[in-house]
A tleap script that builds the chain and sets N, CA, C and O, in Angstrom:
source leaprc.protein.ff14SB
mol = sequence {
  NMET ALA ARG PHE THR LEU ILE VAL ILE PHE
  ALA ALA MET ALA THR GLY MET PHE VAL ILE
  LYS ASN LYS VAL ILE ALA LEU GLU ASN ASP
  LEU ASP ARG ILE ASN ALA ARG ILE LYS ASP
  ASP GLN LYS ALA LEU HIE VAL LEU LYS ALA
  GLU TRP SER TYR LEU ASN ASP PRO ALA ARG
  ILE ARG ALA LEU SER GLU ARG HIE ALA ARG
  MET LYS PRO LEU ARG GLY GLU GLN ILE ILE
  SER PHE SER ALA ILE PRO PHE LYS SER VAL
  LYS SER GLY LEU ASN GLU ASN ILE ILE ARG
  VAL SER PHE ALA ALA PRO THR ARG CGLU
}
set mol.1.N position { 36.557 35.163 79.709 }
set mol.1.CA position { 36.593 36.592 79.221 }
set mol.1.C position { 38.030 36.846 78.908 }
set mol.1.O position { 38.206 37.572 77.930 }
set mol.2.N position { 39.106 36.407 79.522 }
set mol.2.CA position { 40.399 36.569 78.895 }
set mol.2.C position { 40.585 35.815 77.932 }
set mol.2.O position { 41.406 36.190 77.095 }
set mol.3.N position { 39.982 34.686 77.760 }
set mol.3.CA position { 40.323 33.932 76.410 }
set mol.3.C position { 39.722 34.727 75.138 }
set mol.3.O position { 40.233 34.719 74.018 }
set mol.4.N position { 38.532 35.424 75.514 }
set mol.4.CA position { 38.058 36.058 74.312 }
set mol.4.C position { 39.023 37.561 74.003 }
set mol.4.O position { 39.359 37.997 72.902 }
set mol.5.N position { 39.234 37.983 74.997 }
set mol.5.CA position { 40.001 39.100 74.938 }
set mol.5.C position { 41.334 38.902 73.853 }
set mol.5.O position { 41.620 39.650 72.918 }
set mol.6.N position { 41.970 37.793 74.239 }
set mol.6.CA position { 43.326 37.225 73.809 }
set mol.6.C position { 42.985 36.962 72.261 }
set mol.6.O position { 43.720 37.428 71.391 }
set mol.7.N position { 41.952 36.270 71.973 }
set mol.7.CA position { 41.239 35.579 70.697 }
set mol.7.C position { 41.348 36.945 69.992 }
set mol.7.O position { 42.175 37.116 69.097 }
set mol.8.N position { 40.385 38.062 70.459 }
set mol.8.CA position { 40.305 39.452 69.806 }
set mol.8.C position { 41.541 40.113 69.197 }
set mol.8.O position { 41.721 40.604 68.083 }
set mol.9.N position { 42.431 39.963 70.382 }
set mol.9.CA position { 43.884 40.693 70.144 }
set mol.9.C position { 44.471 39.941 68.905 }
set mol.9.O position { 44.928 40.500 67.908 }
set mol.10.N position { 44.393 38.606 69.110 }
set mol.10.CA position { 44.909 37.926 68.029 }
set mol.10.C position { 44.387 38.103 66.613 }
set mol.10.O position { 45.131 38.165 65.634 }
set mol.11.N position { 43.100 38.179 66.565 }
set mol.11.CA position { 42.563 38.614 65.286 }
set mol.11.C position { 43.167 39.848 64.778 }
set mol.11.O position { 43.654 39.994 63.657 }
set mol.12.N position { 43.084 40.761 65.754 }
set mol.12.CA position { 43.405 42.184 65.289 }
set mol.12.C position { 44.750 42.180 64.795 }
set mol.12.O position { 45.049 42.890 63.835 }
set mol.13.N position { 45.698 41.347 65.442 }
set mol.13.CA position { 47.013 41.412 65.155 }
set mol.13.C position { 47.317 40.783 63.613 }
set mol.13.O position { 48.111 41.176 62.758 }
set mol.14.N position { 46.261 39.521 63.599 }
set mol.14.CA position { 46.642 38.827 62.327 }
set mol.14.C position { 46.053 39.777 61.061 }
set mol.14.O position { 46.658 39.809 59.989 }
set mol.15.N position { 45.035 40.413 61.248 }
set mol.15.CA position { 44.530 41.173 60.270 }
set mol.15.C position { 45.472 42.489 59.941 }
set mol.15.O position { 45.702 42.848 58.786 }
set mol.16.N position { 46.001 43.178 61.145 }
set mol.16.CA position { 46.992 44.168 60.821 }
set mol.16.C position { 48.148 43.771 60.234 }
set mol.16.O position { 48.770 44.528 59.488 }
set mol.17.N position { 48.573 42.461 60.532 }
set mol.17.CA position { 49.985 42.007 59.838 }
set mol.17.C position { 49.606 41.752 58.062 }
set mol.17.O position { 50.342 42.104 57.140 }
set mol.18.N position { 48.311 41.074 57.929 }
set mol.18.CA position { 47.845 40.929 56.798 }
set mol.18.C position { 47.644 42.208 55.846 }
set mol.18.O position { 47.831 42.068 54.638 }
set mol.19.N position { 47.261 43.471 56.383 }
set mol.19.CA position { 47.013 44.648 55.779 }
set mol.19.C position { 48.570 45.253 55.506 }
set mol.19.O position { 48.790 45.903 54.484 }
set mol.20.N position { 49.569 45.005 56.440 }
set mol.20.CA position { 50.837 45.624 56.483 }
set mol.20.C position { 51.521 44.947 55.221 }
set mol.20.O position { 52.020 45.643 54.338 }
set mol.21.N position { 51.523 43.541 55.173 }
set mol.21.CA position { 51.982 42.719 54.284 }
set mol.21.C position { 51.446 43.297 52.894 }
set mol.21.O position { 52.258 43.761 52.094 }
set mol.22.N position { 50.159 43.273 52.623 }
set mol.22.CA position { 49.613 43.691 51.313 }
set mol.22.C position { 50.208 45.154 50.905 }
set mol.22.O position { 50.501 45.386 49.732 }
set mol.23.N position { 50.369 46.118 51.918 }
set mol.23.CA position { 50.905 47.416 51.606 }
set mol.23.C position { 52.424 47.399 51.290 }
set mol.23.O position { 52.919 48.223 50.521 }
set mol.24.N position { 53.159 46.415 51.919 }
set mol.24.CA position { 54.586 46.391 51.556 }
set mol.24.C position { 54.669 45.742 50.294 }
set mol.24.O position { 55.555 46.230 49.592 }
set mol.25.N position { 54.016 44.763 49.747 }
set mol.25.CA position { 53.989 44.044 48.558 }
set mol.25.C position { 53.657 45.249 47.404 }
set mol.25.O position { 54.414 45.236 46.433 }
set mol.26.N position { 52.731 46.156 47.421 }
set mol.26.CA position { 52.337 47.138 46.548 }
set mol.26.C position { 53.455 47.967 46.567 }
set mol.26.O position { 53.927 48.203 45.455 }
set mol.27.N position { 54.076 48.537 47.643 }
set mol.27.CA position { 55.121 49.371 47.682 }
set mol.27.C position { 56.426 48.918 46.825 }
set mol.27.O position { 57.054 49.664 46.074 }
set mol.28.N position { 56.729 47.463 47.101 }
set mol.28.CA position { 57.718 46.935 46.252 }
set mol.28.C position { 57.443 46.978 44.904 }
set mol.28.O position { 58.380 47.193 44.134 }
set mol.29.N position { 56.197 46.793 44.425 }
set mol.29.CA position { 55.935 46.803 43.228 }
set mol.29.C position { 56.080 48.197 42.423 }
set mol.29.O position { 56.535 48.293 41.283 }
set mol.30.N position { 55.624 49.233 43.206 }
set mol.30.CA position { 55.875 50.747 42.737 }
set mol.30.C position { 57.233 50.938 42.853 }
set mol.30.O position { 57.723 51.817 42.144 }
set mol.31.N position { 58.025 50.248 43.663 }
set mol.31.CA position { 59.480 50.583 43.416 }
set mol.31.C position { 60.305 49.706 42.272 }
set mol.31.O position { 61.308 50.055 41.650 }
set mol.32.N position { 59.691 48.668 42.204 }
set mol.32.CA position { 60.208 47.924 40.913 }
set mol.32.C position { 59.956 48.808 39.644 }
set mol.32.O position { 60.851 48.997 38.820 }
set mol.33.N position { 58.726 49.332 39.521 }
set mol.33.CA position { 58.202 49.929 38.113 }
set mol.33.C position { 58.915 51.269 38.271 }
set mol.33.O position { 59.310 51.710 37.192 }
set mol.34.N position { 59.186 52.034 39.335 }
set mol.34.CA position { 60.032 53.240 39.133 }
set mol.34.C position { 61.500 52.891 38.979 }
set mol.34.O position { 62.153 53.751 38.388 }
set mol.35.N position { 62.166 51.806 39.387 }
set mol.35.CA position { 63.625 51.469 39.008 }
set mol.35.C position { 63.546 51.146 37.395 }
set mol.35.O position { 64.502 51.409 36.667 }
set mol.36.N position { 62.329 50.552 36.890 }
set mol.36.CA position { 62.460 50.127 35.618 }
set mol.36.C position { 62.398 51.324 34.674 }
set mol.36.O position { 62.838 51.275 33.526 }
set mol.37.N position { 61.756 52.537 35.284 }
set mol.37.CA position { 61.635 53.584 34.413 }
set mol.37.C position { 62.873 54.405 34.507 }
set mol.37.O position { 63.186 55.174 33.598 }
set mol.38.N position { 63.581 54.261 35.584 }
set mol.38.CA position { 64.856 54.930 35.902 }
set mol.38.C position { 65.936 54.409 34.868 }
set mol.38.O position { 66.664 55.162 34.222 }
set mol.39.N position { 65.950 53.153 34.798 }
set mol.39.CA position { 66.871 52.384 33.640 }
set mol.39.C position { 66.316 52.848 32.427 }
set mol.39.O position { 67.252 53.232 31.725 }
set mol.40.N position { 65.193 53.000 31.826 }
set mol.40.CA position { 64.623 53.219 30.671 }
set mol.40.C position { 65.271 54.749 30.279 }
set mol.40.O position { 65.879 55.037 29.249 }
set mol.41.N position { 64.951 55.621 31.412 }
set mol.41.CA position { 65.436 57.004 31.136 }
set mol.41.C position { 67.017 57.246 31.242 }
set mol.41.O position { 67.481 58.274 30.748 }
set mol.42.N position { 67.802 56.374 31.839 }
set mol.42.CA position { 69.238 56.302 31.754 }
set mol.42.C position { 69.515 55.813 30.437 }
set mol.42.O position { 70.405 56.470 29.896 }
set mol.43.N position { 69.029 54.831 29.700 }
set mol.43.CA position { 69.283 54.263 28.496 }
set mol.43.C position { 69.051 55.573 27.453 }
set mol.43.O position { 69.927 56.061 26.739 }
set mol.44.N position { 67.737 55.987 27.542 }
set mol.44.CA position { 67.631 57.119 26.589 }
set mol.44.C position { 68.506 58.332 26.829 }
set mol.44.O position { 68.868 58.991 25.855 }
set mol.45.N position { 68.859 58.661 28.001 }
set mol.45.CA position { 69.995 59.488 28.132 }
set mol.45.C position { 71.354 59.180 27.555 }
set mol.45.O position { 72.093 60.056 27.103 }
set mol.46.N position { 71.619 58.031 27.587 }
set mol.46.CA position { 72.890 57.710 26.932 }
set mol.46.C position { 72.717 57.735 25.350 }
set mol.46.O position { 73.666 58.105 24.660 }
set mol.47.N position { 71.622 57.381 24.820 }
set mol.47.CA position { 71.368 57.509 23.293 }
set mol.47.C position { 71.421 59.099 23.068 }
set mol.47.O position { 71.958 59.498 22.034 }
set mol.48.N position { 70.985 59.868 23.822 }
set mol.48.CA position { 70.828 61.419 23.493 }
set mol.48.C position { 72.039 61.934 23.621 }
set mol.48.O position { 72.360 62.753 22.759 }
set mol.49.N position { 72.947 61.639 24.611 }
set mol.49.CA position { 74.334 62.010 24.730 }
set mol.49.C position { 75.315 61.620 23.334 }
set mol.49.O position { 76.125 62.344 22.754 }
set mol.50.N position { 74.976 60.419 23.087 }
set mol.50.CA position { 75.622 59.932 21.849 }
set mol.50.C position { 75.251 60.769 20.679 }
set mol.50.O position { 76.065 61.230 19.879 }
set mol.51.N position { 73.947 60.935 20.636 }
set mol.51.CA position { 73.579 61.723 19.410 }
set mol.51.C position { 74.130 63.152 19.470 }
set mol.51.O position { 74.644 63.660 18.474 }
set mol.52.N position { 74.018 63.823 20.682 }
set mol.52.CA position { 74.502 65.118 20.819 }
set mol.52.C position { 75.911 65.289 20.539 }
set mol.52.O position { 76.289 66.367 20.078 }
set mol.53.N position { 76.937 64.120 20.818 }
set mol.53.CA position { 78.184 64.138 20.457 }
set mol.53.C position { 78.434 64.236 19.049 }
set mol.53.O position { 79.249 65.009 18.546 }
set mol.54.N position { 77.530 63.232 18.282 }
set mol.54.CA position { 77.559 63.322 16.904 }
set mol.54.C position { 77.167 64.435 16.112 }
set mol.54.O position { 77.619 64.664 14.991 }
set mol.55.N position { 76.196 65.226 16.794 }
set mol.55.CA position { 75.801 66.440 15.954 }
set mol.55.C position { 76.626 67.599 16.320 }
set mol.55.O position { 76.616 68.662 15.699 }
set mol.56.N position { 77.351 67.342 17.372 }
set mol.56.CA position { 78.243 68.648 17.450 }
set mol.56.C position { 79.664 68.297 17.279 }
set mol.56.O position { 80.568 68.765 17.972 }
set mol.57.N position { 79.823 67.410 16.275 }
set mol.57.CA position { 81.174 67.209 15.927 }
set mol.57.C position { 81.785 68.192 14.878 }
set mol.57.O position { 81.315 68.268 13.743 }
set mol.58.N position { 82.940 69.008 15.328 }
set mol.58.CA position { 83.265 70.073 14.405 }
set mol.58.C position { 83.324 69.780 12.881 }
set mol.58.O position { 83.001 70.578 12.001 }
set mol.59.N position { 83.826 68.401 12.686 }
set mol.59.CA position { 84.161 68.171 11.140 }
set mol.59.C position { 82.662 68.246 10.646 }
set mol.59.O position { 82.390 69.035 9.742 }
set mol.60.N position { 81.676 67.450 11.210 }
set mol.60.CA position { 80.526 67.416 10.705 }
set mol.60.C position { 79.655 68.880 10.590 }
set mol.60.O position { 78.761 69.069 9.764 }
set mol.61.N position { 80.029 69.687 11.412 }
set mol.61.CA position { 79.362 71.026 11.443 }
set mol.61.C position { 79.943 71.750 10.388 }
set mol.61.O position { 79.209 72.369 9.617 }
set mol.62.N position { 81.534 71.757 10.209 }
set mol.62.CA position { 82.194 72.270 9.095 }
set mol.62.C position { 81.507 71.889 7.603 }
set mol.62.O position { 81.200 72.741 6.769 }
set mol.63.N position { 81.361 70.707 7.468 }
set mol.63.CA position { 81.001 70.039 6.260 }
set mol.63.C position { 79.439 70.473 5.871 }
set mol.63.O position { 79.036 70.673 4.725 }
set mol.64.N position { 78.754 70.557 6.942 }
set mol.64.CA position { 77.269 70.976 6.758 }
set mol.64.C position { 77.449 72.640 6.295 }
set mol.64.O position { 76.930 73.041 5.253 }
set mol.65.N position { 78.112 73.400 7.046 }
set mol.65.CA position { 78.097 74.653 6.671 }
set mol.65.C position { 78.621 74.963 5.343 }
set mol.65.O position { 78.109 75.870 4.687 }
set mol.66.N position { 79.832 74.119 4.792 }
set mol.66.CA position { 80.322 74.501 3.546 }
set mol.66.C position { 79.351 73.921 2.551 }
set mol.66.O position { 79.445 74.352 1.402 }
set mol.67.N position { 78.490 73.068 2.791 }
set mol.67.CA position { 77.522 72.333 1.929 }
set mol.67.C position { 76.216 73.388 1.704 }
set mol.67.O position { 75.816 73.815 0.620 }
set mol.68.N position { 75.766 73.631 2.813 }
set mol.68.CA position { 74.617 74.416 2.861 }
set mol.68.C position { 74.489 75.667 3.025 }
set mol.68.O position { 73.376 76.141 2.798 }
set mol.69.N position { 75.497 76.494 3.429 }
set mol.69.CA position { 75.502 77.714 3.846 }
set mol.69.C position { 76.913 78.509 2.812 }
set mol.69.O position { 77.196 79.707 2.848 }
set mol.70.N position { 77.500 77.618 2.093 }
set mol.70.CA position { 78.764 77.971 1.416 }
set mol.70.C position { 79.732 78.814 2.450 }
set mol.70.O position { 80.415 79.767 2.075 }
set mol.71.N position { 79.699 78.399 3.608 }
set mol.71.CA position { 80.604 79.155 4.582 }
set mol.71.C position { 82.070 78.494 4.424 }
set mol.71.O position { 82.200 77.346 3.999 }
set mol.72.N position { 82.996 79.181 4.742 }
set mol.72.CA position { 84.475 78.730 4.821 }
set mol.72.C position { 84.965 79.094 6.040 }
set mol.72.O position { 84.398 79.974 6.686 }
set mol.73.N position { 86.145 78.424 6.530 }
set mol.73.CA position { 86.594 78.725 7.687 }
set mol.73.C position { 87.300 80.161 7.682 }
set mol.73.O position { 87.623 80.669 6.609 }
set mol.74.N position { 87.506 80.733 8.763 }
set mol.74.CA position { 88.012 82.358 8.709 }
set mol.74.C position { 89.645 82.213 8.497 }
set mol.74.O position { 90.350 81.334 8.991 }
set mol.75.N position { 90.025 83.181 7.729 }
set mol.75.CA position { 91.496 83.303 7.412 }
set mol.75.C position { 91.965 84.144 8.679 }
set mol.75.O position { 91.180 84.754 9.405 }
set mol.76.N position { 93.249 84.102 8.841 }
set mol.76.CA position { 93.950 84.932 9.912 }
set mol.76.C position { 93.798 86.412 9.616 }
set mol.76.O position { 93.656 87.202 10.549 }
set mol.77.N position { 93.820 86.790 8.440 }
set mol.77.CA position { 93.869 88.290 8.082 }
set mol.77.C position { 92.363 88.747 8.258 }
set mol.77.O position { 92.197 89.967 8.268 }
set mol.78.N position { 91.423 88.076 8.374 }
set mol.78.CA position { 90.010 88.453 8.513 }
set mol.78.C position { 89.595 88.912 9.984 }
set mol.78.O position { 88.630 89.644 10.200 }
set mol.79.N position { 90.399 88.418 10.926 }
set mol.79.CA position { 90.069 88.736 12.349 }
set mol.79.C position { 91.044 89.907 12.657 }
set mol.79.O position { 92.271 89.938 12.561 }
set mol.80.N position { 90.137 90.890 13.067 }
set mol.80.CA position { 90.799 92.152 13.581 }
set mol.80.C position { 90.403 92.629 15.009 }
set mol.80.O position { 89.463 92.021 15.523 }
set mol.81.N position { 90.919 93.519 15.643 }
set mol.81.CA position { 90.636 93.849 17.090 }
set mol.81.C position { 89.430 94.862 16.926 }
set mol.81.O position { 89.134 95.424 15.872 }
set mol.82.N position { 88.824 94.993 18.062 }
set mol.82.CA position { 88.009 96.092 17.978 }
set mol.82.C position { 88.103 97.435 17.797 }
set mol.82.O position { 87.179 98.118 17.356 }
set mol.83.N position { 89.557 98.001 18.229 }
set mol.83.CA position { 89.885 99.308 17.933 }
set mol.83.C position { 90.101 99.542 16.474 }
set mol.83.O position { 90.141 100.699 16.056 }
set mol.84.N position { 90.246 98.507 15.659 }
set mol.84.CA position { 90.357 98.583 14.167 }
set mol.84.C position { 89.279 98.921 13.373 }
set mol.84.O position { 89.368 99.306 12.208 }
set mol.85.N position { 87.998 98.739 14.168 }
set mol.85.CA position { 86.734 99.096 13.482 }
set mol.85.C position { 86.614 100.699 13.120 }
set mol.85.O position { 86.917 101.564 13.942 }
set mol.86.N position { 86.251 100.922 12.113 }
set mol.86.CA position { 86.251 102.424 11.654 }
set mol.86.C position { 84.902 102.959 12.078 }
set mol.86.O position { 83.883 102.581 11.500 }
set mol.87.N position { 84.872 103.738 12.967 }
set mol.87.CA position { 83.575 104.279 13.491 }
set mol.87.C position { 83.224 105.715 12.799 }
set mol.87.O position { 84.150 106.523 12.747 }
set mol.88.N position { 82.037 106.071 12.298 }
set mol.88.CA position { 81.673 107.105 12.059 }
set mol.88.C position { 80.584 107.690 12.565 }
set mol.88.O position { 79.599 106.957 12.661 }
set mol.89.N position { 80.453 109.019 12.988 }
set mol.89.CA position { 79.286 109.672 13.805 }
set mol.89.C position { 78.324 109.967 12.791 }
set mol.89.O position { 78.533 110.124 11.588 }
set mol.90.N position { 77.240 110.023 13.421 }
set mol.90.CA position { 76.022 110.651 12.501 }
set mol.90.C position { 75.853 112.115 13.175 }
set mol.90.O position { 75.866 112.411 14.370 }
set mol.91.N position { 75.706 112.867 12.134 }
set mol.91.CA position { 75.566 114.220 12.554 }
set mol.91.C position { 74.068 114.568 11.819 }
set mol.91.O position { 74.041 115.141 10.730 }
set mol.92.N position { 73.040 114.232 12.409 }
set mol.92.CA position { 71.579 114.521 11.748 }
set mol.92.C position { 70.745 114.815 12.998 }
set mol.92.O position { 70.341 113.915 13.735 }
set mol.93.N position { 70.555 115.843 13.161 }
set mol.93.CA position { 69.500 116.274 14.298 }
set mol.93.C position { 69.585 116.009 15.601 }
set mol.93.O position { 70.409 116.628 16.274 }
set mol.94.N position { 68.864 115.177 16.105 }
set mol.94.CA position { 69.185 114.601 17.620 }
set mol.94.C position { 70.062 113.535 17.798 }
set mol.94.O position { 70.375 113.137 18.920 }
set mol.95.N position { 70.563 112.949 16.554 }
set mol.95.CA position { 71.471 111.922 16.925 }
set mol.95.C position { 72.864 112.234 16.769 }
set mol.95.O position { 73.649 111.327 16.493 }
set mol.96.N position { 73.262 113.430 16.918 }
set mol.96.CA position { 74.575 113.964 16.801 }
set mol.96.C position { 75.665 113.171 17.782 }
set mol.96.O position { 76.795 112.861 17.406 }
set mol.97.N position { 75.181 112.925 18.971 }
set mol.97.CA position { 76.087 112.194 19.811 }
set mol.97.C position { 76.094 110.388 19.630 }
set mol.97.O position { 76.597 109.584 20.415 }
set mol.98.N position { 75.559 110.170 18.678 }
set mol.98.CA position { 75.567 108.693 18.272 }
set mol.98.C position { 76.484 108.124 17.662 }
set mol.98.O position { 76.570 108.658 16.557 }
set mol.99.N position { 77.340 107.200 17.795 }
set mol.99.CA position { 78.525 106.638 16.905 }
set mol.99.C position { 77.984 105.383 16.415 }
set mol.99.O position { 77.669 104.486 17.197 }
set mol.100.N position { 77.843 105.263 14.971 }
set mol.100.CA position { 77.497 104.097 14.298 }
set mol.100.C position { 78.663 103.276 13.981 }
set mol.100.O position { 79.728 103.721 13.552 }
set mol.101.N position { 78.378 101.961 14.234 }
set mol.101.CA position { 79.489 100.869 13.918 }
set mol.101.C position { 79.323 100.186 12.365 }
set mol.101.O position { 80.296 99.680 11.807 }
set mol.102.N position { 78.131 100.227 11.807 }
set mol.102.CA position { 77.737 99.539 10.544 }
set mol.102.C position { 78.137 100.781 9.573 }
set mol.102.O position { 78.274 101.936 9.978 }
set mol.103.N position { 78.286 100.397 8.351 }
set mol.103.CA position { 78.584 101.242 7.201 }
set mol.103.C position { 77.259 101.545 6.529 }
set mol.103.O position { 77.269 102.237 5.511 }
set mol.104.N position { 76.067 101.057 7.044 }
set mol.104.CA position { 74.787 101.381 6.293 }
set mol.104.C position { 74.452 102.891 6.438 }
set mol.104.O position { 74.888 103.402 7.470 }
set mol.105.N position { 73.866 103.575 5.727 }
set mol.105.CA position { 73.506 104.996 5.778 }
set mol.105.C position { 72.354 105.006 6.712 }
set mol.105.O position { 71.480 104.140 6.670 }
set mol.106.N position { 72.356 106.090 7.642 }
set mol.106.CA position { 71.372 106.342 8.544 }
set mol.106.C position { 69.898 106.287 8.075 }
set mol.106.O position { 69.656 106.738 6.955 }
set mol.107.N position { 69.047 105.858 8.705 }
set mol.107.CA position { 67.511 105.972 8.214 }
set mol.107.C position { 67.178 107.379 8.488 }
set mol.107.O position { 67.669 108.044 9.400 }
set mol.108.N position { 66.160 107.852 7.486 }
set mol.108.CA position { 65.689 109.157 7.793 }
set mol.108.C position { 64.161 108.880 8.161 }
set mol.108.O position { 63.387 108.150 7.542 }
set mol.109.N position { 63.891 109.665 9.364 }
set mol.109.CA position { 62.498 109.350 9.741 }
set mol.109.C position { 61.505 110.418 9.166 }
set mol.109.O position { 60.297 110.316 9.381 }
savepdb mol mol.pdb
quit
């Protein structure tokens, strides 16, 4: 009876070790797959950072703005303070207390 019990315990341990070994191998394969994806993502991130640096280059943006939008850099005399903006008040009906910043005529409703 004792031998039979020892044989059953040994068989159960061998089966358990086999199952655990297979689970560990599967988990290691998953880990390798995840690490490979991380490396691929890091490579893609490096490429995106390089592309972002190229696209945000001030000289490139200046050239594009001059070519496509006919924009020129600001001159010093074009920059004024907020207090230098000429405000005009609108005096028409309900809008008497509104101060308009733009020079467009007020719309009539």
